[in-house]
Backbone of each chain as ProteinMPNN parsed JSONL, in Angstrom:
{"seq_chain_A": "XXXXXXXXXXXXXXXXXXXXXXXXXXXXXX", "coords_chain_A": {"N_chain_A": [[113.426, 76.228, 78.131], [115.576, 77.468, 79.426], [115.511, 79.86, 77.994], [113.255, 80.874, 78.777], [113.771, 81.11, 81.773], [115.604, 83.016, 81.342], [114.131, 85.379, 80.52], [112.332, 85.465, 82.697], [114.048, 86.243, 84.699], [114.659, 86.044, 87.507], [115.926, 84.377, 89.756], [114.927, 83.175, 92.166], [112.308, 82.235, 91.574], [110.539, 79.22, 91.096], [110.524, 77.101, 88.392], [108.129, 74.702, 87.023], [107.785, 72.082, 84.965], [104.725, 71.147, 83.66], [103.501, 69.619, 81.594], [101.29, 68.155, 80.19], [101.353, 66.961, 77.733], [103.028, 64.919, 77.897], [104.118, 61.551, 76.967], [103.36, 58.58, 78.411], [105.675, 56.901, 80.388], [107.807, 54.594, 82.004], [109.291, 56.216, 83.633], [107.743, 58.581, 84.202], [105.557, 57.458, 85.373], [102.259, 57.222, 86.942]], "CA_chain_A": [[113.212, 76.565, 79.352], [116.504, 78.383, 79.677], [115.11, 81.172, 77.422], [112.183, 81.429, 79.746], [114.336, 81.579, 82.829], [116.289, 84.337, 81.282], [113.047, 86.277, 80.583], [111.765, 85.848, 84.136], [115.067, 87.011, 85.436], [114.374, 86.007, 88.905], [116.277, 82.932, 90.095], [114.067, 82.524, 93.242], [111.023, 81.625, 91.04], [110.444, 77.926, 90.603], [109.672, 76.669, 87.29], [107.914, 73.43, 87.06], [107.134, 71.549, 83.954], [103.33, 70.515, 84.074], [103.61, 68.465, 80.773], [100.311, 67.273, 79.829], [101.539, 66.023, 76.593], [104.224, 63.83, 77.804], [103.687, 60.147, 76.797], [103.57, 57.989, 79.756], [106.79, 55.988, 80.407], [108.1, 54.093, 83.186], [110.006, 57.358, 84.322], [106.906, 59.322, 84.836], [104.006, 56.765, 85.431], [101.672, 57.611, 88.257]], "C_chain_A": [[114.175, 77.436, 79.835], [116.167, 79.771, 79.275], [114.052, 81.616, 78.511], [112.735, 81.821, 81.125], [114.941, 82.852, 82.735], [115.269, 85.503, 81.166], [112.519, 86.609, 81.873], [112.877, 86.81, 84.855], [114.969, 87.225, 86.88], [114.833, 84.627, 89.314], [115.668, 82.449, 91.311], [112.709, 81.887, 92.766], [111.257, 80.135, 90.553], [109.775, 77.728, 89.392], [109.471, 75.314, 87.104], [107.05, 72.903, 85.739], [105.861, 70.822, 84.156], [103.192, 69.233, 82.947], [102.473, 67.601, 80.411], [100.274, 66.543, 78.66], [102.638, 65.165, 76.661], [103.457, 62.472, 77.639], [104.145, 59.595, 78.105], [104.705, 57.039, 79.491], [106.961, 55.547, 81.728], [108.625, 55.116, 84.16], [108.948, 58.242, 85.002], [105.582, 58.629, 85.318], [103.493, 57.162, 86.859], [101.904, 56.528, 89.321]], "O_chain_A": [[113.79, 78.244, 80.681], [116.434, 80.739, 79.987], [114.122, 82.731, 79.028], [112.234, 82.804, 81.671], [114.931, 83.69, 83.638], [115.561, 86.57, 81.707], [112.264, 87.766, 82.209], [112.633, 87.87, 85.433], [115.144, 88.314, 87.428], [114.018, 83.716, 89.175], [115.859, 81.26, 91.565], [112.084, 81.112, 93.49], [112.1, 79.891, 89.689], [108.608, 78.09, 89.241], [110.473, 74.607, 87.005], [105.885, 73.236, 85.519], [105.926, 69.819, 84.868], [102.859, 68.097, 83.286], [102.645, 66.385, 80.321], [99.443, 65.662, 78.438], [103.171, 64.698, 75.654], [102.331, 62.305, 78.107], [105.091, 60.026, 78.764], [104.712, 56.403, 78.437], [106.296, 56.081, 82.615], [108.459, 54.96, 85.37], [109.115, 58.638, 86.156], [104.61, 59.319, 85.624], [104.263, 57.388, 87.792], [101.482, 56.688, 90.466]]}, "seq_chain_B": "XXXXXXXXXXXXXXXXXXXXXXXXXXXXXXXXXXXXXXXXXXXXXXXXXXXXXXXXXXXXXXXXXXXXXXXXXXXXXXXXXXXXXXXXXXXXXXXXXXXXXXXXXXXXXXXXXXXXXXXXXXXXXXXXXXXXXXXXXXXXXXXXXXXXXXXXXXXXXXXXXXXXXXXXXXXXXXXXXXXXXXXXXXXXXXXXXXXXXXX", "coords_chain_B": {"N_chain_B": [[84.613, 60.98, 53.152], [82.186, 59.756, 52.294], [82.261, 60.796, 49.802], [84.493, 59.359, 48.624], [83.502, 56.719, 48.868], [81.29, 56.873, 47.417], [82.167, 57.599, 44.78], [83.779, 55.254, 44.437], [86.403, 55.163, 44.774], [89.596, 53.746, 44.236], [91.426, 52.24, 46.908], [94.726, 52.215, 48.559], [94.94, 51.637, 51.287], [93.173, 51.478, 54.423], [90.843, 54.147, 55.261], [90.327, 55.976, 57.871], [87.938, 57.175, 60.188], [88.252, 58.887, 62.964], [86.867, 59.904, 65.969], [87.449, 61.409, 69.042], [87.581, 62.145, 72.501], [89.198, 63.585, 74.141], [90.465, 66.043, 73.562], [93.018, 68.706, 73.705], [93.824, 69.052, 76.424], [93.201, 66.771, 77.876], [94.656, 64.326, 76.957], [95.114, 61.751, 77.754], [92.841, 60.472, 77.709], [92.049, 60.735, 75.192], [93.468, 60.922, 71.994], [95.972, 60.083, 72.988], [95.446, 57.818, 74.507], [94.31, 56.152, 72.282], [96.399, 55.774, 70.596], [98.384, 54.465, 72.334], [96.783, 52.287, 73.155], [95.441, 51.035, 71.053], [96.952, 51.196, 68.672], [97.65, 49.165, 66.896], [95.351, 48.797, 65.342], [95.105, 51.095, 64.146], [97.689, 52.571, 62.954], [98.31, 54.857, 61.306], [99.189, 56.34, 58.514], [99.353, 59.004, 57.81], [97.667, 61.84, 59.236], [94.748, 63.59, 59.037], [93.904, 66.489, 60.741], [91.187, 68.098, 62.754], [91.956, 70.705, 63.026], [92.906, 71.568, 60.79], [90.823, 72.34, 59.065], [88.051, 73.21, 56.872], [86.638, 75.142, 54.43], [83.455, 76.11, 53.282], [81.289, 77.38, 50.976], [78.244, 78.715, 49.799], [77.491, 75.869, 49.415], [79.655, 74.639, 48.357], [82.896, 73.305, 48.402], [85.452, 75.463, 49.148], [87.928, 75.426, 50.074], [90.288, 73.121, 51.568], [92.07, 72.793, 54.317], [95.322, 71.396, 55.139], [97.168, 70.181, 57.834], [100.507, 70.337, 58.405], [102.352, 70.184, 60.536], [102.319, 70.68, 63.992], [102.124, 72.767, 66.882], [104.26, 72.212, 69.816], [103.017, 71.741, 73.086], [104.087, 73.027, 76.012], [103.128, 73.347, 78.96], [103.936, 75.223, 81.85], [104.445, 75.96, 85.181], [104.807, 78.519, 87.458], [106.322, 79.193, 90.404], [106.21, 81.025, 93.198], [107.771, 81.791, 96.282], [107.331, 83.475, 99.251], [107.625, 85.601, 102.197], [105.022, 84.97, 104.753], [102.597, 87.106, 106.291], [101.035, 89.895, 108.117], [98.869, 92.044, 106.485], [99.092, 94.79, 107.091], [101.675, 95.183, 107.512], [103.602, 95.675, 105.046], [105.711, 93.593, 102.854], [108.998, 93.111, 101.381], [109.505, 90.73, 99.867], [106.934, 89.892, 98.972], [105.01, 87.438, 97.576], [102.896, 87.349, 95.714], [103.392, 89.919, 94.447], [106.029, 89.653, 93.409], [105.676, 87.446, 91.619], [103.879, 88.747, 89.911], [105.301, 90.753, 88.601], [107.282, 88.958, 87.186], [105.288, 87.499, 85.619], [104.582, 89.657, 84.155], [106.792, 90.366, 82.611], [107.171, 87.947, 81.169], [104.71, 88.276, 79.649], [105.201, 90.519, 78.179], [107.278, 89.653, 76.606], [108.947, 89.133, 73.312], [109.403, 86.736, 71.545], [111.468, 85.826, 68.609], [110.253, 85.485, 65.393], [109.961, 82.607, 63.476], [110.218, 80.962, 60.317], [108.912, 78.068, 58.769], [108.926, 75.665, 56.089], [106.203, 75.26, 55.635], [104.803, 77.634, 56.787], [106.132, 79.622, 55.337], [105.132, 79.318, 52.906], [102.464, 79.819, 53.095], [101.064, 82.425, 52.873], [101.214, 82.725, 50.055], [100.078, 80.511, 49.089], [97.411, 80.192, 49.896], [94.214, 80.486, 48.825], [92.936, 83.666, 48.117], [90.066, 83.996, 48.374], [89.379, 82.061, 50.154], [88.907, 82.725, 52.9], [87.355, 85.299, 54.555], [89.386, 88.169, 55.211], [90.484, 89.079, 58.349], [89.973, 91.919, 60.268], [92.473, 92.731, 61.807], [94.182, 91.007, 60.469], [97.284, 90.166, 59.218], [98.444, 88.722, 56.302], [100.842, 88.603, 54.81], [103.87, 87.597, 55.065], [106.34, 88.881, 54.702], [105.736, 91.647, 55.595], [105.072, 91.039, 58.244], [107.573, 90.351, 58.991], [109.06, 92.659, 58.793], [107.661, 94.192, 60.727], [108.275, 92.759, 62.909], [110.968, 93.606, 63.096], [110.605, 96.178, 63.706], [110.038, 97.096, 66.73], [108.403, 99.084, 67.799], [106.018, 99.163, 66.25], [104.679, 96.746, 65.886], [102.12, 94.882, 67.265], [101.689, 93.353, 70.241], [100.228, 91.473, 71.063], [98.692, 90.5, 68.863], [95.515, 89.449, 67.201], [96.063, 87.079, 65.346], [96.163, 84.572, 63.474], [97.97, 83.632, 61.39], [100.342, 85.053, 62.282], [100.789, 83.773, 64.812], [101.317, 81.164, 64.044], [103.948, 81.405, 63.525], [105.515, 82.003, 65.481], [106.847, 81.198, 68.876], [104.562, 80.794, 71.548], [103.522, 82.169, 74.93], [101.077, 82.571, 76.693], [99.85, 83.732, 79.933], [97.774, 81.794, 81.569], [96.742, 81.166, 84.038], [96.357, 82.042, 87.33], [97.013, 82.191, 90.654], [96.842, 82.906, 94.167], [96.748, 83.829, 97.776], [94.28, 84.183, 100.228], [93.07, 85.613, 101.915], [92.092, 89.032, 102.53], [93.586, 90.641, 104.22], [95.834, 89.028, 104.633], [99.191, 88.329, 103.865], [100.205, 86.274, 101.446], [102.19, 82.92, 101.57], [102.804, 81.866, 99.346], [102.572, 81.887, 95.652], [101.352, 81.28, 92.564], [101.428, 80.802, 88.785], [100.445, 79.853, 85.725], [101.711, 79.228, 82.773], [101.085, 78.854, 79.214], [102.724, 77.551, 77.234], [103.624, 77.388, 73.851], [105.48, 75.78, 71.816], [107.422, 76.256, 68.677], [107.075, 73.767, 66.206], [109.536, 72.63, 65.129]], "CA_chain_B": [[84.69, 59.594, 53.173], [81.119, 59.427, 51.601], [82.703, 60.883, 48.347], [85.418, 58.223, 48.567], [82.654, 55.654, 48.745], [80.294, 56.99, 46.219], [82.87, 57.353, 43.607], [84.351, 53.917, 44.288], [87.703, 55.427, 44.65], [90.315, 52.602, 44.74], [92.303, 52.808, 47.914], [95.658, 51.219, 48.885], [94.741, 51.149, 52.722], [91.99, 52.04, 54.944], [90.737, 55.661, 55.633], [89.71, 55.807, 59.292], [87.362, 58.455, 60.766], [88.385, 58.729, 64.49], [86.364, 60.907, 66.999], [87.901, 61.155, 70.459], [86.896, 63.12, 73.323], [90.224, 64.055, 74.967], [90.914, 67.394, 73.111], [94.352, 68.778, 74.04], [93.892, 69.167, 77.767], [93.136, 65.303, 78.435], [94.963, 63.439, 75.734], [95.107, 60.494, 77.99], [91.535, 59.706, 77.456], [91.902, 60.853, 73.621], [94.469, 60.34, 71.137], [97.098, 59.12, 73.51], [94.969, 56.418, 74.847], [94.178, 55.505, 71.136], [97.834, 55.385, 70.206], [98.912, 53.339, 73.172], [96.172, 50.946, 73.188], [94.727, 50.663, 69.647], [97.689, 51.642, 67.626], [97.654, 48.271, 65.818], [94.227, 49.094, 64.51], [95.294, 52.337, 63.357], [98.877, 52.601, 62.108], [97.946, 55.698, 60.374], [100.622, 56.875, 57.633], [99.21, 60.463, 58.264], [96.421, 62.199, 59.791], [94.054, 65.052, 58.56], [93.159, 66.786, 62.008], [90.272, 68.963, 62.682], [92.382, 72.002, 62.995], [93.151, 71.886, 59.344], [89.591, 72.952, 58.628], [87.63, 73.24, 55.405], [85.751, 76.108, 54.119], [82.503, 75.703, 52.077], [80.471, 78.54, 50.667], [77.246, 78.312, 48.719], [77.258, 74.499, 49.325], [80.764, 74.182, 47.579], [84.188, 73.309, 49.15], [86.219, 76.414, 48.551], [89.539, 75.129, 50.466], [90.579, 72.181, 52.542], [93.45, 73.059, 54.832], [95.825, 70.455, 55.791], [98.158, 70.56, 58.652], [101.849, 69.617, 58.199], [102.961, 69.962, 61.805], [101.623, 71.161, 65.285], [103.086, 73.214, 67.81], [104.137, 71.354, 70.953], [102.31, 72.396, 74.178], [104.849, 72.859, 77.156], [102.611, 74.238, 80.197], [104.887, 75.354, 83.076], [103.984, 76.68, 86.487], [105.795, 79.493, 88.08], [105.973, 79.098, 91.913], [107.01, 81.926, 94.132], [107.487, 81.555, 97.767], [107.726, 84.448, 100.248], [107.298, 85.499, 103.591], [103.705, 85.146, 105.247], [102.581, 87.958, 107.206], [99.855, 90.518, 108.041], [98.579, 92.91, 105.324], [99.304, 96.09, 107.764], [103.02, 95.567, 107.36], [104.067, 95.116, 103.586], [106.882, 92.792, 102.981], [109.503, 93.227, 100.191], [109.365, 89.566, 99.184], [105.594, 89.49, 98.719], [104.933, 86.428, 96.582], [102.323, 87.776, 94.614], [104.131, 90.97, 93.87], [107.127, 89.219, 92.555], [105.047, 86.849, 90.66], [103.173, 89.547, 88.963], [106.35, 91.174, 87.863], [107.703, 87.834, 86.195], [104.297, 87.266, 84.575], [104.522, 90.849, 83.128], [108.113, 90.372, 81.655], [106.764, 86.936, 80.102], [103.791, 88.823, 78.68], [105.796, 91.423, 77.073], [108.318, 88.893, 75.877], [108.916, 89.087, 72.077], [110.248, 85.674, 70.823], [111.593, 85.909, 67.376], [109.449, 84.882, 64.512], [110.827, 81.778, 62.625], [109.196, 80.449, 59.412], [109.357, 76.632, 58.302], [108.45, 75.408, 54.74], [104.821, 75.579, 55.547], [104.483, 78.942, 57.06], [106.782, 80.499, 54.449], [104.259, 79.275, 51.692], [101.129, 79.946, 53.413], [100.384, 83.482, 52.421], [100.921, 82.613, 48.688], [99.271, 79.202, 48.719], [96.048, 80.324, 50.276], [93.349, 81.188, 47.982], [92.39, 84.908, 48.655], [88.603, 83.91, 48.661], [88.943, 81.096, 51.075], [88.458, 83.074, 54.169], [87.358, 86.688, 54.485], [90.373, 88.783, 56.052], [89.936, 89.772, 59.638], [90.377, 93.353, 60.388], [93.749, 92.955, 62.197], [95.031, 90.089, 60.116], [98.383, 90.447, 58.017], [98.787, 87.682, 55.604], [102.001, 88.931, 54.066], [105.004, 87.391, 56.06], [107.321, 89.994, 54.657], [105.23, 92.678, 56.405], [105.378, 90.664, 59.679], [108.963, 90.34, 59.388], [109.139, 94.123, 58.832], [107.044, 94.489, 62.058], [109.118, 92.193, 63.902], [112.272, 94.279, 63.29], [110.314, 97.34, 64.365], [109.274, 96.787, 67.951], [107.319, 100.004, 68.066], [104.822, 99.05, 65.334], [104.101, 95.395, 66.114], [101.243, 94.586, 68.411], [102.267, 92.281, 70.956], [98.964, 90.087, 71.103], [97.621, 90.708, 67.701], [94.725, 88.166, 67.107], [96.447, 86.845, 64.083], [96.593, 83.135, 63.387], [99.171, 83.605, 60.609], [101.341, 85.272, 63.109], [100.881, 82.739, 65.836], [101.983, 79.991, 63.426], [105.329, 81.446, 63.061], [106.08, 82.331, 66.786], [106.24, 80.446, 69.94], [103.699, 81.84, 72.386], [103.402, 81.822, 76.185], [100.163, 83.317, 77.522], [99.573, 83.34, 81.095], [96.339, 81.647, 81.625], [96.301, 80.697, 85.256], [97.12, 82.825, 88.221], [96.577, 81.995, 92.048], [97.435, 83.145, 95.522], [96.149, 84.54, 98.608], [92.986, 83.528, 100.629], [92.188, 86.753, 102.733], [92.637, 90.449, 102.0], [94.738, 91.313, 105.135], [96.993, 88.106, 104.889], [100.221, 88.177, 102.819], [100.489, 85.036, 101.325], [103.497, 82.788, 101.362], [103.139, 81.353, 98.043], [101.61, 82.372, 94.647], [101.648, 80.519, 91.404], [100.905, 81.252, 87.729], [100.697, 78.683, 84.593], [101.911, 79.532, 81.187], [100.455, 77.885, 78.168], [103.739, 77.693, 76.473], [103.328, 76.627, 72.528], [106.658, 76.021, 70.9], [107.273, 75.871, 67.379], [107.338, 72.122, 66.024], [111.008, 72.396, 64.883]], "C_chain_B": [[83.378, 59.098, 52.331], [81.304, 59.62, 50.107], [83.482, 59.839, 47.851], [84.518, 57.041, 48.131], [81.77, 55.691, 47.547], [81.179, 57.011, 44.654], [83.732, 56.215, 43.354], [85.903, 54.236, 44.05], [88.79, 54.105, 45.21], [91.397, 53.006, 45.738], [93.478, 51.583, 48.207], [95.659, 50.812, 50.415], [93.483, 51.891, 53.109], [92.06, 53.619, 55.136], [89.928, 55.399, 56.917], [89.079, 57.024, 59.628], [87.427, 57.91, 62.329], [87.947, 59.992, 65.232], [86.705, 60.781, 68.374], [87.659, 62.393, 71.257], [87.983, 64.027, 74.27], [90.551, 65.557, 74.662], [92.469, 67.643, 73.707], [94.6, 68.821, 75.671], [93.799, 67.699, 78.574], [93.255, 64.222, 77.366], [94.968, 61.952, 76.36], [93.91, 59.879, 77.903], [91.017, 60.099, 75.792], [92.774, 60.068, 72.909], [95.659, 59.537, 71.823], [96.774, 57.76, 73.891], [94.719, 55.464, 73.549], [95.516, 55.147, 70.576], [98.482, 54.304, 70.993], [98.134, 52.117, 73.218], [95.603, 50.407, 71.917], [95.771, 51.014, 68.388], [97.759, 50.504, 66.345], [96.41, 48.301, 64.826], [94.179, 50.396, 63.778], [96.41, 52.395, 62.305], [98.734, 53.458, 61.025], [99.208, 56.201, 59.595], [100.594, 58.343, 57.888], [97.86, 60.667, 58.717], [95.834, 63.604, 59.314], [93.249, 65.384, 60.013], [92.08, 67.838, 61.795], [90.738, 70.35, 62.619], [92.836, 72.57, 61.531], [91.943, 72.686, 58.686], [89.322, 72.94, 57.099], [86.541, 74.246, 55.347], [84.834, 75.983, 53.007], [81.645, 77.049, 52.087], [79.484, 78.228, 49.432], [77.183, 76.749, 48.553], [78.529, 73.905, 48.559], [82.04, 74.347, 48.37], [85.181, 74.619, 48.691], [87.842, 75.988, 48.896], [89.52, 74.12, 51.389], [91.838, 72.301, 53.05], [94.046, 71.837, 55.524], [97.282, 70.813, 56.789], [99.513, 69.67, 58.456], [102.575, 69.393, 59.516], [102.06, 70.875, 62.763], [102.597, 71.715, 66.135], [103.013, 72.226, 68.992], [103.827, 72.276, 72.256], [103.436, 72.084, 75.371], [104.184, 73.773, 78.228], [103.547, 74.212, 81.298], [104.12, 76.309, 84.139], [104.966, 77.298, 87.125], [105.262, 79.414, 89.489], [106.752, 79.99, 92.621], [106.676, 81.811, 95.57], [108.107, 82.896, 98.389], [107.373, 84.448, 101.583], [105.831, 85.852, 103.971], [103.817, 86.429, 106.221], [101.188, 88.714, 107.253], [99.984, 91.809, 107.122], [99.144, 94.439, 105.965], [100.818, 96.338, 107.681], [103.69, 94.877, 106.131], [105.477, 94.577, 103.754], [107.509, 92.871, 101.567], [109.446, 91.925, 99.31], [107.942, 89.04, 98.898], [105.557, 88.639, 97.411], [104.147, 86.763, 95.474], [102.688, 89.07, 93.682], [105.113, 90.523, 92.981], [106.646, 88.383, 91.521], [104.472, 87.559, 89.42], [104.141, 90.213, 88.051], [107.044, 90.225, 86.88], [106.668, 87.6, 85.203], [104.333, 88.452, 83.506], [105.66, 90.817, 82.158], [107.716, 89.078, 80.593], [105.61, 87.374, 79.105], [104.383, 89.808, 77.802], [106.985, 90.855, 76.175], [108.002, 88.767, 74.138], [109.714, 88.14, 71.387], [110.241, 85.952, 69.283], [110.558, 85.141, 66.432], [110.211, 83.894, 63.628], [109.825, 81.131, 61.651], [109.746, 79.057, 59.077], [108.727, 76.705, 56.69], [106.98, 75.665, 54.552], [104.187, 77.085, 55.78], [104.978, 79.928, 56.025], [105.932, 80.428, 53.256], [102.907, 79.692, 51.831], [100.417, 81.168, 52.747], [100.072, 83.453, 50.689], [100.048, 81.448, 48.295], [97.892, 79.419, 49.065], [95.388, 80.957, 49.413], [92.749, 82.431, 48.435], [90.788, 84.645, 48.974], [88.256, 82.867, 49.753], [88.484, 81.525, 52.607], [88.473, 84.634, 54.097], [88.626, 87.05, 55.577], [89.707, 89.381, 57.188], [90.573, 91.068, 59.694], [91.902, 93.483, 60.946], [94.743, 91.899, 61.515], [96.034, 90.676, 58.981], [98.659, 89.139, 57.457], [100.136, 87.571, 54.968], [103.258, 88.709, 55.226], [106.123, 88.438, 56.08], [107.021, 91.334, 55.475], [105.242, 92.189, 57.909], [106.645, 90.669, 59.919], [109.37, 91.864, 59.568], [108.821, 94.562, 60.333], [107.681, 94.11, 63.044], [110.293, 92.884, 64.089], [111.906, 95.597, 63.992], [109.423, 97.028, 65.66], [108.205, 97.932, 68.221], [106.128, 99.776, 67.228], [104.092, 97.863, 65.668], [103.252, 95.479, 67.224], [101.537, 93.412, 68.897], [101.205, 91.071, 70.997], [98.05, 90.368, 70.045], [96.852, 89.411, 67.45], [94.986, 87.827, 65.592], [96.878, 85.432, 64.062], [97.854, 83.025, 62.532], [100.512, 83.896, 61.517], [101.815, 84.32, 64.234], [101.496, 81.512, 65.449], [103.474, 80.182, 63.269], [106.092, 81.933, 64.419], [105.72, 81.472, 67.898], [105.488, 81.547, 70.987], [103.798, 81.254, 73.841], [102.29, 82.538, 77.053], [100.107, 82.795, 78.947], [98.136, 83.21, 81.392], [95.738, 81.269, 82.968], [96.979, 81.707, 86.255], [96.434, 82.597, 89.661], [97.547, 82.392, 93.183], [96.665, 84.093, 96.435], [94.696, 83.869, 98.987], [92.469, 84.551, 101.362], [93.125, 87.975, 102.493], [93.638, 91.017, 102.885], [95.781, 90.211, 105.345], [98.057, 88.17, 103.658], [100.611, 86.732, 102.844], [101.851, 84.288, 101.267], [103.784, 82.051, 100.077], [102.198, 81.933, 96.833], [102.131, 81.571, 93.218], [100.887, 81.06, 90.04], [101.243, 80.174, 86.589], [100.653, 79.4, 83.221], [101.6, 78.341, 80.324], [101.479, 78.025, 77.126], [103.483, 76.825, 74.896], [104.642, 77.017, 71.794], [106.415, 75.524, 69.563], [107.76, 74.373, 67.009], [108.894, 71.832, 65.624], [111.983, 72.966, 65.795]], "O_chain_B": [[83.503, 58.053, 51.694], [80.75, 58.915, 49.263], [83.24, 59.378, 46.736], [84.785, 56.431, 47.095], [81.55, 54.727, 46.813], [80.775, 56.476, 43.622], [84.359, 56.098, 42.301], [86.554, 53.611, 43.213], [88.762, 53.625, 46.343], [92.17, 53.937, 45.509], [93.265, 50.373, 48.124], [96.27, 49.812, 50.794], [92.869, 52.692, 52.404], [93.116, 54.25, 55.163], [88.953, 54.648, 56.926], [89.717, 58.037, 59.339], [86.888, 56.909, 62.803], [88.596, 61.032, 65.124], [86.113, 59.86, 68.937], [87.551, 63.509, 70.748], [87.638, 64.974, 74.977], [90.912, 66.254, 75.61], [93.052, 66.661, 74.166], [95.744, 68.574, 76.051], [94.256, 67.538, 79.705], [92.375, 63.461, 76.963], [94.842, 60.996, 75.595], [93.908, 58.654, 78.026], [89.919, 59.83, 75.305], [92.915, 58.853, 73.049], [96.197, 58.55, 71.321], [97.487, 56.771, 73.72], [94.864, 54.244, 73.631], [95.595, 54.036, 70.051], [99.052, 53.357, 70.45], [98.678, 51.016, 73.307], [95.318, 49.21, 71.878], [95.35, 51.08, 67.233], [97.882, 50.799, 65.156], [96.486, 47.88, 63.672], [93.329, 50.692, 62.939], [96.219, 52.301, 61.092], [98.955, 53.051, 59.884], [100.23, 56.437, 60.24], [101.638, 58.937, 58.156], [96.992, 59.801, 58.61], [96.54, 64.611, 59.263], [92.25, 64.771, 60.39], [92.051, 68.441, 60.722], [89.962, 71.195, 62.172], [93.057, 73.746, 61.244], [92.138, 73.581, 57.863], [90.181, 72.711, 56.248], [85.604, 74.203, 56.145], [85.265, 75.774, 51.873], [81.387, 77.666, 53.12], [79.795, 77.666, 48.382], [76.788, 76.361, 47.454], [78.46, 72.747, 48.149], [82.267, 75.405, 48.957], [85.645, 74.466, 47.561], [88.78, 76.193, 48.126], [88.581, 74.22, 52.177], [92.778, 71.952, 52.336], [93.399, 71.266, 56.402], [98.207, 71.558, 56.462], [99.49, 68.442, 58.373], [103.371, 68.457, 59.599], [101.219, 71.666, 62.335], [103.749, 71.284, 66.187], [102.02, 71.532, 69.212], [104.339, 73.385, 72.406], [103.647, 70.903, 75.646], [104.647, 74.902, 78.393], [103.95, 73.111, 81.673], [103.345, 77.224, 83.858], [106.003, 76.685, 87.379], [104.071, 79.528, 89.778], [107.963, 79.785, 92.693], [105.527, 81.744, 96.006], [109.217, 83.316, 98.063], [106.875, 83.463, 102.129], [105.379, 86.926, 103.576], [104.85, 86.748, 106.811], [100.258, 88.296, 106.563], [101.012, 92.482, 107.039], [99.641, 95.205, 105.139], [101.261, 97.484, 107.757], [104.217, 93.765, 106.171], [106.274, 94.992, 104.596], [106.767, 92.733, 100.594], [109.346, 92.049, 98.09], [107.777, 87.854, 98.612], [105.999, 89.061, 96.343], [104.562, 86.54, 94.337], [102.366, 89.216, 92.503], [105.11, 90.941, 91.824], [107.183, 88.546, 90.425], [104.528, 87.158, 88.257], [103.901, 90.271, 86.845], [107.38, 90.676, 85.785], [106.99, 87.492, 84.02], [104.163, 88.299, 82.296], [105.509, 91.204, 80.999], [107.918, 89.179, 79.383], [105.542, 86.938, 77.956], [103.987, 89.863, 76.638], [107.519, 91.459, 75.245], [106.915, 88.343, 73.744], [110.642, 88.529, 70.677], [109.197, 86.266, 68.711], [110.071, 84.106, 66.887], [111.154, 84.376, 63.0], [108.717, 80.781, 62.057], [110.964, 78.881, 59.1], [108.155, 77.694, 56.233], [106.531, 76.186, 53.531], [103.286, 77.583, 55.103], [104.35, 80.967, 55.822], [105.933, 81.419, 52.525], [102.208, 79.915, 50.843], [99.35, 81.021, 52.15], [99.092, 83.946, 50.129], [99.374, 81.459, 47.264], [97.103, 78.722, 48.428], [95.828, 82.058, 49.082], [91.891, 82.238, 49.297], [90.352, 85.223, 49.97], [87.122, 82.757, 50.218], [87.832, 80.792, 53.351], [89.455, 85.222, 53.644], [88.83, 86.374, 56.585], [88.661, 90.029, 57.139], [91.672, 91.254, 59.172], [92.552, 94.414, 60.471], [95.923, 91.849, 61.863], [95.706, 91.444, 58.077], [99.174, 88.351, 58.251], [100.534, 86.463, 54.608], [103.517, 89.538, 56.098], [106.718, 88.822, 57.087], [107.933, 92.011, 55.949], [105.438, 93.048, 58.77], [106.999, 90.98, 61.056], [110.026, 92.177, 60.562], [109.625, 95.192, 61.021], [107.8, 94.814, 64.046], [110.766, 92.851, 65.225], [112.705, 96.121, 64.767], [108.228, 96.747, 65.571], [107.186, 97.651, 68.852], [105.113, 100.328, 67.652], [102.866, 97.946, 65.742], [103.63, 96.156, 68.18], [101.663, 92.435, 68.159], [101.505, 89.878, 70.957], [96.835, 90.472, 70.213], [97.466, 88.345, 67.48], [94.23, 88.237, 64.711], [97.931, 85.121, 64.619], [98.777, 82.333, 62.963], [101.513, 83.18, 61.507], [102.997, 84.127, 64.52], [102.121, 80.821, 66.253], [104.193, 79.245, 62.922], [107.283, 82.23, 64.335], [104.584, 81.013, 68.017], [105.755, 82.736, 71.161], [104.096, 80.073, 74.021], [102.64, 83.07, 78.106], [100.283, 81.6, 79.186], [97.365, 84.166, 81.476], [94.532, 81.075, 83.12], [98.092, 82.157, 85.987], [95.234, 82.859, 89.738], [98.768, 82.243, 93.15], [96.015, 85.03, 95.971], [94.073, 83.156, 98.2], [91.253, 84.461, 101.53], [94.344, 88.022, 102.326], [94.484, 91.795, 102.447], [96.622, 90.419, 106.219], [97.634, 88.047, 102.508], [101.126, 86.099, 103.766], [102.779, 85.007, 100.898], [104.922, 81.67, 99.799], [101.106, 82.418, 97.129], [103.324, 81.364, 92.995], [99.839, 81.693, 90.163], [102.363, 79.663, 86.611], [99.7, 80.009, 82.735], [101.789, 77.158, 80.608], [101.146, 78.618, 76.1], [103.159, 75.637, 74.933], [104.911, 78.115, 71.307], [105.572, 74.689, 69.233], [108.771, 73.895, 67.524], [109.357, 70.719, 65.874], [113.185, 72.783, 65.605]]}, "name": "protein", "num_of_chains": 2, "seq": "XXXXXXXXXXXXXXXXXXXXXXXXXXXXXXXXXXXXXXXXXXXXXXXXXXXXXXXXXXXXXXXXXXXXXXXXXXXXXXXXXXXXXXXXXXXXXXXXXXXXXXXXXXXXXXXXXXXXXXXXXXXXXXXXXXXXXXXXXXXXXXXXXXXXXXXXXXXXXXXXXXXXXXXXXXXXXXXXXXXXXXXXXXXXXXXXXXXXXXXXXXXXXXXXXXXXXXXXXXXXXXXXXXXXX"}
């Protein structure tokens, strides 16, 4: 993610992980 | 599996055929569901997935490819917020304009190629007749390395599965913003389909 941020080179752009491969855990449960 | 049965091959454990509908976009209805809810019935030591593929010619198997690892998918959304306004008065923080510049930088990004044990051996291990070479395909990784060193010669988005196996990828596959031609939108989004190397 840090490398992507460096490539984008614009701190005003928000980068949000969508992560459809994340295993479901208590932390990210719907 | 038919061959195993017909030849009466002695097995140490079960061979399971699993067909699921989730594909990589909806794993919660596919393999993720099976692992979370039916792992005790599977407990697979290893899996041969469809992406490994098999090549048959003239009714005879020429090669059966086995995957040893798979890239990790990390889809990310880029969100740009800008000042809304009327199209007759252009604004310097136009959300779509800034997002376009960011996506262009990602599109031109040349992450370094990195080989693991499998990709290192791929070109020498693959039988030459297994698959007819594609017009743009380069199967020699030493050539790819040389191309990597010379940015002027490598094609950024060469349709070459061998090359894709050795590099992380981040194609922008979704782009959204605006709802009317004369309205400057306050937001714009793009989604990158980042595929990172497994190691």
